[in-house]
matplotlib code that plots the C-alpha trace (Angstrom):
import matplotlib.pyplot as plt

x = [10.6, 9.6, 11.2, 11.6, 14.2, 16.8, 16.5, 17.7, 20.6, 24.0, 25.8, 29.1, 28.1, 28.2, 31.4, 33.1, 31.7, 28.2, 28.5, 29.6, 26.5, 24.4, 25.5, 23.8, 20.3, 19.8, 16.7, 13.7, 11.1, 7.5, 6.7, 9.7, 9.6, 10.1, 13.7, 14.5, 13.0, 15.2, 18.3, 17.4, 16.8, 20.3, 21.6, 19.5, 20.6, 24.2, 25.3, 23.3, 22.3, 20.8, 17.7, 15.9, 14.7, 11.4, 10.6, 7.6, 9.3, 12.6, 11.0, 9.9, 13.4, 14.5, 17.8, 15.8, 14.2, 16.2, 15.2, 11.6, 10.3, 6.6, 5.6, 3.0, 0.3, -0.5, -3.7, -2.5, 0.8, -0.1, -0.9, 2.2, 4.4, 3.0, 3.6, 7.2, 8.0, 6.8, 8.6, 11.9, 11.8, 11.0, 14.3, 16.6, 18.9, 18.8, 15.6, 15.7, 15.0, 12.5, 12.6, 10.8, 10.5, 7.0, 7.3, 3.6, 2.6, 2.9, 1.2, 4.7, 5.6, 2.4, -1.0, -4.2, -2.7, -3.4, -1.9, -1.2, -0.3, 3.2, 5.5, 5.1, 1.4, 2.1, 4.4, 1.4, -0.4, -0.7, 1.7, -1.1, -2.1, 1.3, 0.4, -1.5, 1.9, 2.5, -0.8, 0.4, 3.6, 1.6, -0.8, 2.0, 3.7, 0.6, 0.3, 3.9, 3.8, 0.7, 2.9, 5.9, 8.0, 10.3, 12.0, 10.6, 13.3, 11.6, 11.2, 13.0, 14.7, 16.1, 15.4, 14.1, 15.7, 16.0, 12.6, 14.3, 15.3, 14.5, 14.5, 13.4, 10.8, 7.4, 9.1, 10.4, 8.3, 9.4, 12.2, 12.1, 14.7, 12.8, 9.5, 11.2, 13.0, 9.9, 7.7, 10.2, 10.7, 6.9, 6.6, 9.5, 7.9, 4.5, 6.2, 8.2, 5.3, 4.1, 7.4, 8.4, 11.8, 12.4, 15.3, 16.2, 17.5, 19.5, 22.5, 24.1, 21.0, 19.8, 17.5, 19.7, 20.5, 19.6, 21.0, 19.0, 21.4, 19.8, 21.4, 24.4, 26.3, 25.0, 27.5, 26.7, 29.1, 28.4, 30.6, 30.8, 29.0, 26.1, 25.8, 25.7, 23.2, 20.8, 21.3, 22.8, 20.5, 17.6, 20.2, 21.9, 18.6, 17.4, 20.6, 20.1, 16.6, 18.0, 17.3, 18.2, 19.1, 20.4, 20.6, 23.6, 22.8, 24.7, 25.9, 29.2, 29.8, 33.4, 33.3, 32.6, 35.1, 38.3, 37.6, 37.0, 34.0, 33.2, 29.8, 28.9, 28.2, 31.9, 33.3, 35.0, 35.3, 31.5, 30.4, 33.2, 34.3, 31.3, 28.4, 30.1, 32.9, 31.5, 27.8, 28.1, 25.8, 25.8, 23.0, 23.0, 24.3, 22.5, 23.7, 21.4, 20.8, 24.2, 22.7, 22.2, 24.4, 26.0, 28.1, 27.4, 29.4, 32.5, 33.9, 33.4, 35.0, 32.3, 32.6, 34.8, 31.9, 30.5, 33.9, 34.4, 30.9, 31.5, 35.0, 33.6, 31.3, 28.1, 26.7, 24.0, 24.6, 21.2, 20.4, 23.9, 24.1, 27.2, 26.6, 29.0, 31.9, 31.1, 31.3, 34.6, 36.1, 35.1, 36.5, 39.7, 40.2, 38.4, 39.8, 38.1, 37.2, 35.5, 33.4, 32.5, 31.5, 29.1, 27.8, 27.0, 25.0, 23.1, 22.4, 21.2, 18.9, 17.4, 16.9, 15.0, 12.9, 12.0, 11.3, 8.8, 7.0, 4.1, 4.0, 0.4, -0.6, -4.2, -5.2, -8.9, -8.8, -7.0, -8.7, -9.5, -7.0, -9.8, -10.8, -7.2, -6.8, -10.0, -8.6, -5.3, -7.1, -9.1, -6.1, -3.6, -5.7, -3.9, -5.0, -1.9, -3.6, -7.0, -9.6, -13.0, -14.7, -13.5, -14.6, -18.1, -18.4, -17.1, -19.9, -22.6, -21.7, -21.8, -19.0, -18.1, -15.6, -12.9, -11.0, -7.5, -5.6, -8.5, -11.7, -13.6, -13.4, -14.9, -14.2, -16.5, -19.1, -19.3, -19.8, -22.5, -24.6, -25.2, -24.5, -25.6, -22.7, -21.4, -18.6, -15.9, -13.0, -9.9, -8.5, -5.8, -8.5, -10.9, -11.3, -10.8, -14.4, -16.5, -19.9, -19.0, -16.1, -15.5, -13.8, -13.1, -10.1, -9.4, -5.7, -4.3, -0.6, 0.3, 3.5, 4.6, 8.2, 9.4, 10.8, 9.0, 6.9, 5.4, 4.1, 1.9, 2.0, 3.2, -0.1, -2.0, 0.3, -0.4, -4.1, -4.0, -1.9, -4.4, -7.4, -6.1, -5.3, -8.8, -11.0, -11.3, -9.7, -9.8, -7.5, -7.6, -4.3, -4.4, -0.7, 2.8, 2.7, 6.0, 3.9, 2.6, 6.1, 5.3, 2.2, 1.6, 0.3, 0.3, -2.7, -4.6, -7.2, -7.3, -5.2, -5.9, -3.6, -5.2, -1.9, -3.3, -5.7, -7.3, -11.1, -11.1, -8.8, -11.1, -14.2, -12.4, -11.6, -15.2, -16.3, -13.8, -15.1, -18.7, -17.7, -18.1, -14.5, -11.6, -8.2, -5.9, -2.8, 0.4, 2.5, 5.7, 8.0, 8.7, 7.8]
y = [-4.6, -8.3, -10.2, -13.2, -11.2, -12.5, -16.0, -14.5, -12.4, -14.0, -13.5, -13.5, -10.1, -8.5, -6.7, -7.6, -4.5, -5.3, -8.8, -7.4, -5.1, -8.3, -9.0, -5.8, -5.7, -2.2, -1.3, 0.1, 1.9, 1.7, 5.1, 7.1, 10.6, 11.4, 12.6, 9.3, 7.3, 9.2, 8.2, 4.5, 5.0, 6.1, 3.0, 0.8, 2.6, 3.2, 0.1, -2.9, -4.0, -7.5, -6.8, -4.8, -5.6, -3.8, -2.2, -0.1, 3.1, 4.6, 5.4, 1.8, 0.3, -1.6, 0.3, 3.5, 2.6, 5.2, 8.0, 7.6, 8.8, 8.2, 5.5, 7.0, 4.6, 4.5, 2.8, 2.6, 0.9, -2.2, -0.3, 1.8, -1.3, -2.7, 0.6, 0.8, -2.8, -2.2, 1.1, -0.1, -3.1, -0.9, 1.0, -1.9, -3.2, -6.7, -7.7, -7.1, -9.9, -8.4, -9.5, -8.8, -10.0, -11.7, -14.1, -13.9, -12.4, -9.1, -7.6, -7.7, -4.7, -3.6, -2.3, -3.9, -7.1, -10.7, -11.5, -15.0, -16.1, -15.7, -18.7, -19.2, -19.7, -22.2, -23.9, -24.6, -26.7, -30.4, -32.5, -34.0, -30.6, -29.3, -29.6, -26.4, -24.6, -25.7, -24.0, -20.8, -20.8, -21.4, -18.5, -16.1, -17.2, -16.5, -13.1, -12.2, -13.4, -11.3, -8.2, -9.1, -10.3, -13.3, -13.9, -14.2, -13.8, -16.5, -18.8, -18.2, -21.5, -20.2, -22.3, -19.7, -21.1, -17.7, -16.2, -12.8, -12.8, -9.3, -10.0, -13.6, -14.8, -14.9, -15.2, -18.7, -21.9, -22.7, -24.4, -28.0, -28.5, -31.4, -29.4, -26.2, -28.1, -29.9, -26.7, -24.5, -26.9, -27.2, -23.4, -23.3, -26.0, -24.4, -21.1, -22.6, -24.5, -21.1, -20.3, -17.8, -18.5, -18.9, -18.4, -20.2, -17.7, -16.7, -19.1, -20.2, -19.7, -16.5, -18.1, -18.0, -14.3, -11.4, -8.6, -7.1, -7.5, -4.4, -2.4, -4.5, -7.7, -10.8, -13.4, -17.0, -18.7, -22.4, -25.4, -26.7, -29.8, -27.9, -25.8, -28.8, -30.5, -27.5, -24.2, -25.7, -28.7, -27.1, -25.8, -29.1, -30.9, -28.2, -28.4, -32.2, -31.5, -29.2, -25.8, -23.0, -20.0, -19.3, -15.9, -15.3, -13.6, -10.8, -12.7, -13.9, -17.6, -17.9, -21.8, -21.7, -18.9, -20.1, -18.2, -14.9, -12.7, -11.8, -11.5, -14.7, -12.4, -11.4, -14.9, -17.0, -19.8, -20.0, -19.3, -20.8, -23.3, -24.7, -23.8, -24.4, -27.1, -29.0, -28.9, -28.9, -26.0, -25.0, -22.4, -18.7, -17.1, -13.9, -11.4, -10.0, -6.3, -4.6, -1.4, -3.2, -1.6, -4.8, -4.5, -1.2, 0.8, -1.4, 0.2, 3.9, 3.9, 3.4, 0.2, -1.7, -3.5, -4.6, -5.9, -7.7, -9.3, -10.5, -11.8, -13.8, -15.7, -13.7, -13.8, -11.2, -8.1, -7.2, -3.6, -2.5, 1.3, 2.0, 0.4, 2.4, 2.2, -1.5, -2.4, -0.6, -2.3, -5.8, -5.1, -3.9, -6.7, -9.9, -12.5, -13.3, -16.8, -15.3, -13.0, -15.7, -18.3, -15.8, -14.5, -17.9, -18.7, -15.4, -15.6, -19.2, -18.1, -15.3, -17.5, -20.0, -17.1, -15.7, -19.0, -20.0, -16.7, -18.1, -21.4, -22.4, -22.2, -23.5, -20.3, -20.9, -24.0, -22.3, -21.5, -17.8, -16.4, -15.9, -19.6, -20.7, -18.4, -19.9, -23.4, -22.3, -20.6, -23.8, -26.0, -23.8, -22.6, -23.9, -24.6, -23.5, -23.9, -25.2, -27.7, -27.8, -28.7, -25.6, -23.4, -25.0, -24.2, -20.7, -20.1, -21.6, -19.5, -16.3, -13.9, -10.4, -9.8, -7.2, -6.4, -5.2, -3.5, -3.5, -1.4, -3.3, -7.0, -9.6, -12.4, -10.9, -9.8, -13.3, -14.7, -12.1, -13.4, -16.5, -15.6, -12.5, -10.8, -7.4, -6.2, -3.7, -2.1, -1.6, 1.7, 2.6, 4.6, 1.8, 0.2, -3.5, -3.8, -6.4, -7.7, -11.3, -13.7, -14.9, -12.6, -13.4, -11.4, -10.9, -9.7, -8.0, -7.1, -4.0, -5.6, -9.0, -8.2, -8.6, -5.0, -3.2, -6.2, -6.6, -3.0, -4.0, -1.0, -1.8, -0.6, -3.1, -5.9, -4.9, -4.7, -8.3, -9.5, -8.0, -9.3, -12.8, -13.1, -11.8, -13.3, -16.5, -15.3, -16.9, -15.2, -15.6, -14.3, -12.8, -12.3, -13.7, -16.6, -15.3, -12.4, -14.7, -14.5, -11.0, -12.0, -13.9, -17.0, -19.1, -17.1, -17.2, -20.0, -20.8, -19.6, -20.2, -18.9, -17.8, -16.3, -13.8, -10.9, -11.6, -11.6, -15.4, -16.2, -14.2, -16.0, -19.3, -18.4, -17.6, -21.0, -22.6, -20.7, -21.6, -25.3, -25.7, -26.4, -28.3, -26.7, -28.9, -26.7, -27.3, -24.3, -24.5, -22.9, -23.3, -20.4]
z = [-30.2, -30.2, -27.3, -29.5, -31.3, -28.9, -30.4, -33.7, -32.3, -32.9, -29.6, -31.3, -32.9, -29.4, -28.4, -25.1, -23.5, -24.7, -23.3, -19.9, -20.0, -20.0, -16.4, -15.1, -13.8, -12.3, -10.3, -12.1, -9.9, -10.9, -9.4, -10.7, -12.0, -15.7, -15.0, -13.2, -16.1, -18.5, -16.5, -16.8, -20.5, -20.9, -19.2, -21.5, -24.7, -23.8, -22.0, -23.4, -20.0, -19.6, -17.6, -14.9, -11.4, -10.5, -7.2, -6.1, -5.4, -4.1, -0.7, -0.3, -0.9, 2.1, 2.4, 2.8, 6.1, 7.9, 5.6, 6.9, 3.4, 3.1, 0.5, -1.7, -2.7, -6.4, -7.4, -11.0, -10.3, -12.2, -15.4, -14.9, -14.5, -17.8, -19.6, -18.3, -19.2, -22.8, -23.0, -21.8, -24.1, -27.0, -26.6, -25.9, -28.6, -27.0, -25.1, -21.4, -18.9, -16.5, -12.9, -9.6, -6.1, -6.0, -3.1, -2.4, -5.7, -7.6, -4.5, -2.8, -5.1, -6.8, -5.5, -6.6, -7.8, -6.6, -3.2, -2.0, 1.5, 3.0, 2.9, 6.7, 6.1, 3.3, 5.8, 8.0, 5.4, 6.1, 4.1, 2.0, 0.9, 0.0, -3.7, -3.2, -3.1, -6.7, -7.5, -5.7, -7.8, -11.0, -10.2, -9.5, -12.7, -14.7, -13.1, -13.8, -17.4, -18.1, -17.2, -19.3, -16.3, -16.9, -13.6, -10.1, -7.5, -5.4, -3.5, -0.2, 0.8, 4.1, 7.2, 9.8, 12.9, 14.6, 15.8, 16.0, 12.4, 11.2, 7.4, 6.7, 9.3, 7.6, 4.2, 5.1, 4.9, 8.5, 10.3, 9.1, 6.3, 4.6, 4.6, 3.3, 0.6, -0.6, -0.5, -2.1, -5.0, -5.4, -5.6, -8.1, -10.3, -10.3, -11.3, -14.1, -15.7, -16.8, -18.5, -15.8, -14.2, -10.5, -8.2, -4.9, -2.3, -0.2, -0.5, 1.8, 4.1, 5.8, 8.3, 11.5, 11.5, 13.7, 11.5, 8.6, 5.6, 4.0, 6.8, 8.0, 7.6, 9.4, 10.5, 11.1, 13.5, 12.8, 12.0, 8.4, 9.5, 11.0, 7.9, 5.5, 7.7, 7.9, 6.0, 2.9, 2.7, 0.6, -1.9, -2.3, -3.0, -5.3, -7.4, -7.6, -9.0, -11.7, -10.3, -12.8, -10.7, -7.2, -5.4, -3.1, 0.2, 1.9, 5.0, 6.3, 7.1, 8.1, 8.2, 4.4, 3.5, 5.1, 8.3, 6.6, 7.7, 4.1, 2.5, 0.6, -2.5, -2.5, -1.6, -4.2, -1.7, -1.4, -5.0, -7.1, -4.5, -2.7, -5.1, -8.4, -7.8, -4.8, -5.5, -9.3, -9.8, -13.5, -13.6, -13.1, -9.9, -9.1, -6.4, -3.9, -4.4, -4.5, -3.0, 0.4, 3.0, 4.1, 0.9, -0.7, 1.9, 1.6, -1.6, -2.0, -5.5, -8.1, -10.0, -7.5, -5.8, -9.1, -10.2, -6.8, -7.0, -10.6, -9.7, -6.8, -9.2, -9.6, -13.2, -12.6, -10.7, -9.2, -8.3, -9.5, -8.8, -10.9, -14.2, -16.4, -13.9, -13.2, -16.9, -17.3, -14.1, -15.3, -18.8, -17.3, -14.7, -15.9, -18.1, -21.4, -20.1, -17.1, -19.2, -21.8, -19.2, -17.4, -20.6, -21.9, -18.8, -18.8, -22.5, -22.3, -19.4, -21.5, -24.5, -22.3, -20.8, -24.1, -25.9, -23.2, -23.1, -25.1, -23.2, -22.6, -18.9, -19.3, -17.6, -18.2, -16.0, -13.1, -9.9, -9.3, -6.7, -4.2, -4.5, -4.1, -1.1, 0.4, 0.1, 1.6, 4.5, 5.3, 5.2, 7.2, 10.1, 13.2, 16.8, 18.9, 22.2, 23.4, 22.1, 20.3, 23.6, 25.4, 22.5, 22.6, 26.4, 25.7, 23.2, 25.3, 28.4, 26.2, 25.4, 24.3, 21.5, 20.8, 17.6, 18.1, 15.3, 12.8, 13.2, 10.5, 11.4, 8.9, 11.4, 14.1, 11.5, 10.2, 13.7, 14.6, 11.7, 13.8, 17.4, 19.4, 21.3, 22.1, 19.8, 20.8, 18.9, 21.1, 21.9, 24.5, 26.4, 26.9, 30.4, 31.2, 32.3, 30.5, 31.6, 31.0, 31.8, 28.3, 25.8, 22.2, 20.8, 17.0, 17.0, 13.9, 14.5, 12.5, 11.1, 10.0, 11.1, 14.6, 15.1, 18.0, 19.0, 15.5, 15.8, 18.8, 21.3, 24.8, 26.2, 24.0, 25.2, 28.8, 28.1, 26.8, 29.8, 32.3, 30.3, 30.0, 33.7, 34.8, 32.0, 29.9, 26.7, 23.2, 20.7, 16.9, 15.5, 12.0, 11.5, 12.0, 14.5, 16.0, 17.3, 20.1, 21.6, 22.8, 24.7, 28.0, 26.2, 29.4, 30.7, 27.5, 27.3, 23.6, 20.7, 17.0, 14.3, 11.0, 9.7, 7.2, 7.5, 4.1, 4.0, 3.1, 6.1, 8.4, 7.1, 7.6, 11.1, 11.8, 10.4, 12.8, 15.8, 14.9, 14.8, 11.0, 10.3, 11.8, 12.3, 10.1, 10.0, 11.9, 13.1, 11.0, 13.6, 17.3, 19.6]

ax = plt.figure().add_subplot(projection="3d")
ax.plot(x, y, z, "-o")
ax.set_aspect("equal")
plt.show()
């Protein structure tokens, strides 16, 4: 079915129940079984749903962390995604608006697709290079459009003020509200030039939390004045710039909800009061995934959560698990005006998405993803501690090198093309004995998330602590800069942050070590 068909559908021909169906965006899993695909087909055929939100697999869904199911890698996920999108569109009576989380590209959900740096890396770019973020948004938009996806649930506009934040962290551009606002808007504009829609998230600001909202309800205890000055600032500015879509986060902010510890997704005070009336937002309000335990466990009766979220002011119910019951609950409880207002917003959004699907993106003139990533690597690399002079002395005196967390290390291989030195790969069994005083460390933390010290084993932390107090140590970090908080950085002589483990970032770090490149980046968070 042609997606442009929506432009020829008279919305007045839809029944009330069909219009309510347009609010529902259940999850679609790329690696589902045939029987699970058939279940989704029934939802599409029987309930006139508005769209789908794609995820890799049920095992990878964030709320399934505790199930410890193994995520099976599928080298053909990209082709499978395209086939499923075409298939689901072909059976829908009204075209489906396809959405996905692609904060750093399709690679966030799909194997073997272009991956761009995390937001925290983009936050390290010098201000004069911030235009590169527009290019990242544009590249991601082109990648999504080629798959038939209309809506990217990005960018993250949260101000990451809490280093222990388990769910935002590296997904945020940093902790400076002005920088975050400017960079999130640049990303959004780059995305929308391709005809793909974007979405600012997670209103009213998920940055200063220590609870993962996939698993529990975070609460922010701040005054209204503090919130308006910080958390809400990027959203206020984005609305003034005409942003089209905002996602509501699952977090409680009593100062914004008349003292109630209620999730923002279920708060009329926050959505209808502050976002709509006070800030004048006229676009589409999208709920964060309704399967997340911070809200999903509140209402055991099927359909009640969906109704409560709609009644609070959400136009799109993302990852709704009880579509049939939710539609009936909204039909029973909502006023005609409520339904019509939300339907008009969602329908207008879909018309915009489908009318711009053929928008020219001048793809031929775009940089190849690897070229763009090379530029981002060269502009973001950051000296956290040390100086060029000490590095020069370090090289002249001679050194040995060790790779931690990665047996194959492009960074050290590149350096070895020009300098002779002994290379080691770290193991817990190895001794602390080295033949020289100078030790170069390439550190690859196993995880970008702070849980369990970013996946760095305690023995490794102890090894680095002993090493840095007995030797002159230079560390190049290929990961989340917050990982430095688990190390004894006072004893480490030089620290350079490369942020990503991509080959291009490792090559750039090698150029820096060899004195061929200056570190121009600035760390976007305080450690």
